[in-house]
C-alpha positions in Angstrom: 7.1 -21.5 -19.9 10.4 -20.2 -18.2 10.2 -17.9 -15.5 10.2 -14.0 -15.8 13.4 -14.1 -13.9 15.3 -15.5 -16.9 13.7 -14.5 -19.9 13.2 -10.8 -18.9 17.0 -9.1 -19.3 16.8 -5.3 -18.6 18.8 -2.6 -20.4 21.2 -0.3 -18.3 18.9 2.5 -18.8 15.7 0.0 -17.7 17.8 -0.8 -14.5 18.3 2.9 -14.0 14.7 3.6 -14.2 13.8 0.4 -12.1 16.3 1.1 -9.3 15.2 4.8 -9.1 11.6 3.8 -8.7 12.8 1.4 -6.3 14.7 4.0 -4.3 11.5 6.0 -4.3 9.3 3.4 -2.7 11.7 2.6 -0.4 12.0 5.9 1.1 8.1 6.2 1.3 8.1 2.7 3.1 10.8 3.3 5.7 9.8 7.1 6.5 6.5 5.4 7.3 8.1 2.4 9.5 10.7 4.6 11.4 7.8 7.1 12.4 6.1 4.5 13.4 8.6 3.6 15.8 9.8 7.2 17.3 6.2 8.0 18.2 6.8 7.3 21.7 9.9 9.3 21.7 8.3 12.5 19.9 5.2 12.3 22.6 8.1 12.3 25.7 9.8 15.3 24.1 6.9 17.6 22.8 4.7 16.6 25.4 2.0 15.6 23.5 -1.3 14.3 24.1 -2.3 10.7 23.0 -5.1 12.4 20.5 -2.5 14.3 19.5 0.1 11.9 19.0 -2.7 9.6 17.1 -3.0 13.0 14.7 0.7 12.5 13.7 -0.3 9.8 12.2 -3.5 10.3 10.7 -2.2 13.5 9.0 -0.2 11.4 7.1 -2.7 8.6 6.1 -5.2 11.4 5.0 -2.9 13.0 2.6 -1.8 10.1 1.5 -5.1 8.0 0.8 -7.5 11.3 0.2 -5.2 12.5 -2.8 -4.4 8.9 -4.2 -6.4 8.8 -7.0 -6.4 12.8 -7.5 -2.4 11.6 -7.8 -2.8 9.0 -10.1 -4.9 10.9 -12.8 -2.5 14.0 -12.4 0.5 11.4 -14.0 -1.5 10.5 -16.9 -2.6 14.1 -17.3 0.2 16.2 -16.8 3.6 14.0 -17.4 4.6 11.0 -15.3 8.5 12.0 -14.6 6.9 15.7 -14.2 4.7 14.6 -11.7 7.3 12.1 -10.1 9.9 14.8 -9.9 8.0 17.5 -8.6 6.3 15.3 -5.6 9.8 13.8 -4.4 10.9 17.3 -4.1 8.0 18.4 -2.0 8.3 15.2 0.0 12.2 15.7 0.5 11.2 19.2 2.1 8.4 18.3 4.3 9.9 15.2 5.5 13.0 17.4 6.7 10.7 20.2 8.3 9.2 17.7 10.4 12.5 17.1 12.1 12.2 21.1 13.0 8.7 20.8 14.5 8.6 22.5 18.1 4.9 22.2 18.0 2.2 19.4 17.5 0.3 21.7 14.7 4.2 21.7 12.7 4.3 18.1 13.1 0.6 17.5 11.6 0.7 19.8 8.8 4.3 18.3 7.7 3.3 14.6 8.0 0.0 15.7 6.0 1.9 17.8 2.9 4.4 14.7 3.3 1.2 12.4 2.9 0.1 13.8 -0.2 3.4 14.1 -1.5 3.4 10.9 -1.3 0.1 10.3 -2.6 1.2 12.0 -6.3 4.5 10.5 -6.4 3.7 7.1 -5.6 1.4 6.2 -8.4 3.3 8.4 -11.0 6.6 5.8 -10.1 4.2 3.0 -10.5 3.3 4.1 -14.0 6.6 4.8 -15.3 7.3 1.1 -14.8 4.2 0.3 -16.4 5.0 2.5 -19.8 8.6 2.0 -19.6 8.4 -1.5 -19.7 6.3 -3.9 -22.3 3.3 -6.0 -20.6 4.4 -9.9 -20.0 7.8 -11.1 -18.1 9.8 -7.9 -18.5 6.7 -5.5 -17.0 6.0 -8.9 -14.4 10.2 -8.9 -13.5 10.2 -4.9 -12.6 7.1 -4.9 -11.0 8.0 -7.6 -8.6 11.3 -6.2 -7.7 9.8 -3.2 -7.0 7.4 -4.7 -4.5 9.6 -6.7 -3.0 11.8 -3.3 -2.7 8.6 -1.4 -1.0 8.1 -4.3 1.4 11.9 -3.8 2.3 11.7 -0.1 3.2 9.2 -1.1 5.9 10.8 -3.7 7.0 14.2 -2.1 7.4 12.8 1.2 8.5 11.5 -0.6 11.7 14.9 -1.4 13.1 16.7 1.4 11.1 14.0 3.8 12.9 14.7 2.5 16.5 18.6 3.1 16.0 18.2 7.0 14.9 15.4 7.3 17.7 18.3 6.2 20.0 20.1 8.9 18.8 17.4 11.4 19.0 13.4 11.2 17.1 14.3 14.1 14.5 17.1 11.9 12.5 13.6 9.9 11.7 12.7 12.5 9.6 16.4 13.8 8.4 17.3 10.6 7.2 15.1 10.3 4.4 15.7 13.8 2.9 19.4 12.9 2.5 18.7 9.5 0.7 15.3 11.4 -1.4 18.1 13.6 -2.3 19.8 11.0 -4.4 16.7 9.6 -5.7 16.1 12.7 -7.1 19.3 13.6 -9.1 19.4 9.9 -10.1 15.5 10.5 -11.4 16.8 13.7 -13.5 19.0 11.5 -15.1 17.6 8.2 -15.6 13.7 8.9 -16.3 12.7 9.3 -19.5 10.3 12.3 -20.2 7.1 10.2 -21.6 5.1 11.9 -24.9 2.1 13.9 -22.6 -1.4 13.8 -24.1 -3.0 16.2 -26.4 -4.3 19.4 -25.0 -7.8 18.1 -25.1 -7.5 15.6 -23.3 -5.4 17.6 -20.2 -8.6 19.3 -19.1 -9.2 19.3 -15.4 -12.2 17.5 -14.2 -12.1 20.6 -11.1 -15.5 19.0 -9.8 -14.2 15.4 -9.8 -11.0 16.1 -8.4 -12.5 17.8 -5.1 -15.8 15.7 -4.9 -13.8 12.1 -5.1 -10.7 13.6 -2.3 -13.2 14.9 0.0 -15.4 11.7 0.1 -11.8 9.4 0.1 -10.6 11.9 3.1 -14.1 12.1 5.2 -14.1 7.9 4.3 -10.4 7.2 5.4 -10.8 9.8 8.4 -13.9 8.2 9.7 -12.7 4.4 9.6 -9.2 5.6 11.0 -10.5 7.4 13.8 -13.6 5.2 14.8 -11.4 3.7 17.7 -10.9 7.4 19.2 -14.4 8.8 18.8 -18.2 8.3 19.4 -20.4 6.1 17.3 -22.6 9.2 15.8 -19.0 11.1 14.9 -18.0 8.1 13.0 -21.4 7.6 11.6 -21.7 11.1 10.4 -18.3 10.9 8.7 -18.7 8.1 7.0 -22.0 9.3 5.7 -20.9 12.4 4.3 -18.0 10.5 2.3 -20.8 8.3 0.9 -22.8 11.2 -0.3 -20.2 12.8 -1.7 -19.0 9.6 -3.3 -22.7 9.6 -5.0 -22.2 13.3 -6.2 -18.6 12.4 -7.6 -20.4 9.7 -9.5 -22.7 11.5 -10.7 -20.2 14.5 -12.1 -18.2 11.8 -13.6 -21.3 10.4 -15.7 -21.8 13.7 -16.6 -18.1 14.9 -17.2 -16.7 15.1 -20.8 -13.2 14.7 -19.5 -13.8 12.9 -16.5 -11.0 12.5 -13.9 -12.1 8.4 -13.5 -13.3 6.6 -16.5 -16.2 4.8 -14.8 -15.9 2.3 -17.2 -12.3 0.8 -16.0 -14.5 -0.3 -13.0 -16.3 -3.2 -14.9 -12.9 -4.8 -15.4 -13.6 -7.5 -12.9 -10.6 -8.6 -12.7 -9.5 -5.2 -11.6 -11.9 -4.7 -8.9 -10.8 -8.4 -7.6 -7.3 -7.2 -7.6 -8.4 -4.2 -5.4 -11.0 -5.7 -3.5 -8.2 -8.2 -2.3 -5.5 -5.9 -1.7 -7.8 -3.9 0.4 -8.6 -7.1 2.5 -5.0 -8.1 2.6 -4.1 -4.9 4.0 -6.6 -4.7 6.5 -5.0 -7.9 7.6 -1.6 -7.1 7.2 -1.5 -4.0 9.6 -4.3 -5.0 11.8 -1.6 -8.1 12.8 1.4 -5.8 13.1 -0.2 -3.2 15.4 -1.6 -6.1 17.4 1.7 -8.0 17.9 3.6 -4.5 18.5 1.3 -4.3 21.6 1.5 -7.5 22.7 5.3 -7.4 22.6 5.4 -4.1 24.4 2.6 -3.8 26.4 2.2 -7.1 27.8 5.5 -8.6 27.5 7.8 -5.5 27.9 9.8 -5.8 25.0 11.7 -2.5 23.9 11.4 -0.7 21.0 14.4 -2.0 19.2 13.5 -5.4 20.1 9.9 -5.5 18.9 12.0 -4.2 15.7 14.1 -6.8 15.4 11.4 -9.6 16.2 9.5 -8.4 13.2 12.5 -7.7 10.9 11.4 -11.8 9.9 8.9 -10.3 8.1 11.2 -8.5 5.7 12.1 -11.9 3.9 9.3 -10.3 1.5 12.4 -8.4 0.0 14.3 -11.0 -1.1 12.0 -13.5 -2.0 9.5 -11.3 -4.1 12.2 -10.3 -6.8 13.9 -14.4 -6.4 11.3 -16.7 -5.9 7.8 -15.1 -6.8 8.7 -14.4 -10.2 9.1 -18.2 -11.0 6.2 -18.9 -9.2 4.3 -16.8 -11.4 5.7 -17.8 -14.6 5.0 -21.2 -13.6 1.5 -21.2 -12.2 0.1 -18.1 -13.3 -1.0 -14.8 -11.2 -4.1 -16.0 -9.6 -2.6 -19.1 -7.7 0.5 -17.7 -6.5 -1.8 -14.9 -5.0 -4.6 -17.1 -3.7 -1.9 -19.6 -2.2 -0.2 -15.9 -0.7 -3.7 -15.2 1.3 -3.8 -19.0 2.5 -0.6 -18.4 4.1 -1.5 -15.4 5.6 -4.2 -17.0 6.7 -2.3 -19.6 8.3 0.1 -17.1 9.7 -2.7 -15.0 11.7 -4.2 -18.6 13.1 -1.1 -19.8 14.2 -1.4 -16.5 16.4 -4.9 -17.0 18.0 -3.9 -19.0 20.8 -1.3 -16.7 21.8 -0.1 -17.0 25.3 1.1 -14.8 28.0 4.8 -15.9 27.6 5.5 -17.3 24.2 8.8 -18.0 23.6 10.1 -16.4 20.1 10.6 -19.4 18.7 7.0 -19.9 19.0 6.1 -16.8 17.2 9.0 -17.2 14.6 6.7 -19.6 12.1 3.9 -17.4 11.7 5.8 -14.1 11.4 7.9 -16.0 8.5 4.6 -17.3 6.9 3.4 -13.7 6.6 6.7 -12.7 5.2 6.4 -15.4 2.6 2.6 -14.7 1.9 3.4 -10.7 1.3 6.1 -11.6 -1.2 3.4 -13.8 -2.9 0.5 -11.6 -2.8 1.6 -8.1 -3.2 3.7 -8.2 -6.0 1.6 -10.0 -8.4 -1.6 -7.8 -7.1 0.6 -5.1 -8.4 0.7 -6.8 -12.0 -2.9 -7.7 -12.0 -4.2 -3.8 -11.0 -2.4 -2.9 -13.9 -2.2 -5.5 -16.5 -4.8 -4.8 -20.0 -5.3 -1.4 -18.8 -4.9 1.5 -21.5 -1.4 3.5 -21.0 -3.2 6.6 -20.7 -5.0 5.3 -17.9 -2.0 3.4 -15.8 -1.8 6.2 -13.2 -5.5 6.1 -12.7 -5.2 2.2 -12.0 -1.9 2.7 -9.9 -3.9 5.1 -7.7 -6.8 2.8 -7.3 -4.4 0.0 -6.4 -2.8 2.1 -3.5 -6.2 4.1 -2.4 -7.7 0.1 -1.7 -4.3 -0.5 0.2 -4.6 2.7 2.4 -8.1 2.7 2.8 -7.5 -1.5 3.9 -4.9 -0.6 6.1 -7.0 1.9 7.9 -10.1 -0.2 7.9 -7.9 -2.7 9.7 -6.1 -0.8 12.2 -9.7 0.8 13.3 -11.2 -2.5 13.5 -8.7 -4.4 15.6 -7.9 -1.3 17.6 -11.8 -1.2 18.5 -12.4 -5.2 19.1 -9.1 -5.0 21.3 -10.7 -2.0 23.4 -13.7 -3.7 23.6 -12.3 -7.2 24.5 -10.0 -5.5 27.4 -11.9 -5.9 30.5 -8.9 -4.7 32.7 -5.3 -3.9 32.6 -3.8 -6.9 33.7 -1.6 -9.3 32.0 -5.1 -11.9 31.6 -6.9 -8.8 30.7 -4.6 -7.7 28.0 -4.4 -11.0 26.8 -8.3 -11.5 26.2 -8.2 -8.2 24.2 -5.4 -9.5 22.1 -6.7 -12.9 21.2 -10.3 -11.3 20.2 -8.9 -8.5 18.0 -6.4 -11.2 16.5 -9.9 -12.5 14.9 -10.0 -9.4 12.6 -7.1 -10.1 10.3 -7.6 -13.9 10.2 -11.1 -13.0 9.2 -10.1 -10.6 6.7 -7.3 -13.1 5.3 -10.3 -15.8 5.1 -12.3 -13.1 3.3 -9.5 -12.0 0.5 -8.8 -15.7 0.2 -12.5 -16.4 -1.0 -12.3 -13.2 -3.3 -9.2 -14.3 -4.8 -10.3 -17.9 -5.3 -12.9 -16.6 -8.1 -10.2 -16.1 -10.2 -9.0 -19.4 -10.3 -12.0 -20.4 -13.0 -9.6 -19.7 -15.5 -7.0 -22.1 -14.3 -9.9 -24.9 -13.7 -10.4 -24.1 -17.4 -7.2 -25.6 -18.5 -6.1 -22.5 -20.3 -2.3 -22.1 -21.5 -0.7 -19.2 -20.6 -1.4 -16.4 -22.9 -4.8 -17.0 -23.2 -7.2 -14.0 -22.4 -8.5 -14.5 -18.9 -11.1 -11.5 -18.4 -12.7 -10.0 -21.3 -14.5 -7.3 -19.0 -10.7 -6.0 -18.9 -10.5 -4.3 -22.3 -14.3 -2.9 -21.6 -14.3 0.9 -23.2 -10.7 0.2 -24.6 -11.1 -1.1 -27.7 -8.7 -1.1 -30.4 -7.0 1.9 -28.8 -5.3 0.4 -25.8 -6.8 -3.1 -25.3 -4.6 -6.1 -25.3 -5.1 -9.6 -25.6 -3.1 -10.6 -22.9 -5.4 -11.5 -19.6 -6.3 -8.4 -17.7 -5.6 -9.2 -14.2 -6.7 -11.9 -11.5 -6.5 -14.6 -13.7 -4.3 -17.9 -13.2 -3.4 -17.7 -17.1 -0.3 -14.7 -17.1 
C-alpha cells in the first residue's frame, strides 16, 4: 500500500479548507503557549497574586474543557461552518479585550470566554475536515497535516511569546487578533456550508447540555485546582462533578434527542483512543511543566532561553505531515500510535535521573524523542477517534477527543504539581531537584499506562489482517446502514 502522502492529492478548494482549519488550530495553540510565557510579566504589571495568576490559566481551561462536548454537538446540530465562523469571531474579540485588561477580573473573564469560544470552534473545525474529505488516505493526509499545525502552534508560541513579551505582554493578546481576522476572512471564502439536519434533529437537549457542561467544569476544576486547595474542597468538587455526570447519563437515556448518543461509547476503538489521548496529554503537559520549572527555577534560565530550549519538540510540526502519513500507510494506526507512546515513555525515562547541572546536550535526546512521539501519536489518534463515526456525529466525536485531551492535560499538570510540592523538602538546589525527580515519575507512569492501553489495539495486526479489513465491529453499534462504514473504526492496526 502506498503512503497517503502520495495517493491523496487534494484540490485547490480542499487545500483552502484545510489551510483555514489549520490556521484556526494554529491560533489556538499559539495563544495558549504565548500566555504561558507571558504570565510573569502580567503578574508584575498588574500586581497579581500567585492565586490570581493561576486563575488566569484556570479560566481558559474551564471554558475550553467544560464546553467542548456541547461545542462539538452544536456543530453537528446547527451547522459546522456557522459555528466555526461565529466562535472564531468571539475568540478574536475576547482575545483582543484581554490585551486591554487593567484589573484581574477583566483578564479572567476574557480568558474564560476565549476558552469557551475555542471549545466551540475547535471541534467544529475538526468535523469540517472529517466531513470534507472522504474517509481513507485523503482524510488521513488532511488530519495529519492538521495535527502537525496544531503542534507547531504550541511550539512556535513558546518562542513568539517570549519575543512579544519583551515588547510588552499585551501584544500576546493583540497578535492573535490580527491572524484570526485573516483566518475569518478566508473561512468565509473557502469553507462551504454543509447541509443542515432536518428541523426535528436540531431539538436542543437543554437538560443534557446543562448537566454535562456543569459536570465537566466541576471535574476539570477539581483536578486543575487540586494542587492549590485542600483535600476536602477537591473531594467535594469532584464528587459534585461525578454526581452531575450520573444525572447526565439518566437524562440522555430518557431524552428523545440526546445531546450525546450513549451508544457511541460502545465503540471500543473510540473509547481506547480517548483514554490513550487523556493519558498522553497528562504525560506531555505534566512533563513540560516540570522541565520549565527545572530550567527557570533551578538553572536560572530566562524565559526566552527556556523557549528556545523546548523548540526542538516542535519537530512534530514537520514530522506529522511528512513522516507520519508514510508510517501509517505502511504499518497502520495502531502500530504508529504504540510506537509514539513507547518513544514518549523513553523520553520521560531519560529525564528521570536529571542532574543539577545537566548540559543542553544531555537534555536534547529526550526532548527530540518527545517531539517525534507527539508526531506519531497525536495525528493518528485524531484519525482513530473520528473514523467509522457517522457524519452527523463527527462534531461529537471531535468534542469527546478534545475533552479527553483537555482533561488529561489538567490531570497531568495538577498531579505533577502536587507530587513536586510534596517531594520538595526545601528551596535549596538539592531540595528542588528532589521534587523534580519525584514528579517526573508522573509523566513516565502516564505514558507507560497509555502504551499498555494502546497495546490492546495491536490484536488486529497479530491476526494478520490486510489493510482495509474491518477491525473493531463495535464501531458501528447504533450506526447500522445509515452511517456505518466497512472501514476499521479506530485504534486498529489495519487502516
